[in-house]
Residue, then its C-alpha position, 0 to 999 in steps of 0.5 A: m215118525q218124522s222130524n220136526p221141520y221147524p225146531n224152534d216152534p214152541n206150538y210144535m208137538p210130536p205125533l203120539e203113538e197109537v195105543q193097541q187095544a188088547g181085545p175086541p172092542y166093546q160091543p153093546v148087547y141089544q134086545n133083539q139080538p138072538g140067543v141072549p136071554y135078557a138083553a139090556s137097551a142102550n141105556q140100562y145095565a145087563v142085570p136081570p130084573a129080579q137080581r136088581a130087585a134084590q140088590q135094591a131090597a138088600q140096600q134098602k135093609k141095609r139103610r133101615r138098619k143104619y137109620g135105626v141104629a142112628k136113632i138109637m144113637d140120637y136117643l141115647q145122646w138125648v138121655l145123656f144130656a138130660l140126665e147130665m143137666l139134672f145132675l148138674v142142677r142137683f150140684g148146684l142146689i147142693l152148692l147153694g145149700a137148698d133146702p132138702t125139704n122143699p118139694f122140688a129139691q126132694a123130688l130132684y135129690n130122689f130122682t138123681g139119687f137113684f142114678l148116683a147111688p153107686f157113687d154115693s160115698i165114693v169121695p166125701n163131701t166138702p162142707l162150705g159156709t158157717k153153717g155147713v149146709a152147702a157143700i160140694e158133692w164130688s160124687t155128683l161130679v164123679g157119676m157125671g164122668v162116669y155116665a158121660l163115659l158110659f154113653y160115649l162108649v156105648r155110642l161109639l159101639l153102636h157107631v161101629t156097627i153101622s160103619r164100614p172099616e177103613e181099611p181091609f184086613e188080611 
C-alpha cells in the first residue's frame, strides 16, 4: 500500500484491500448445457416444473385454509356483536320498565332468555322506582361479559391456528 502523498487532503481515501473469494465464482446454468436434466433460462429459478407446481399448490392450500379460518373469525365477531346488542336492548327495556306483555319485548325476552339462562339467578336484580317495575338486571350484564370473553378466547384460538409462532422453540 502506498503512503498518502497529501496528508491534509480530506477527500483522500486509502485503497481498499481486495477480498479473496472462497470458492469458484457463480456460473449460471444454461438450457443447452449437456448432461443437465433440467436447466433454467437466465430469468428462471433452477427448480423442476413439477416441484414448482407442488409448492404453489401447497401455498394455495395454506392460503385457502387461512382465508376460511379468517372468515369464521369474522362471522364469530358479527354473531357476538349482534348478541351483545340484543342483550343491551333487553337490559335497556328492563331498566326502563317496559311492559313484558308487549309482543316485541316478549319476543326479545324469550330469545335472549335462552342465552342468558345460565346466568339467570347469579346476582339478584335491583328494583328501581316506586312501583318496582323497572330494575337493573345484573345477570344480563354478567352474561354479556362472559359471552364476550368466550368469543374472544375462541377467536384467539382460531388466530393461533393460522399464524406462525413468533420465536422458534428449541
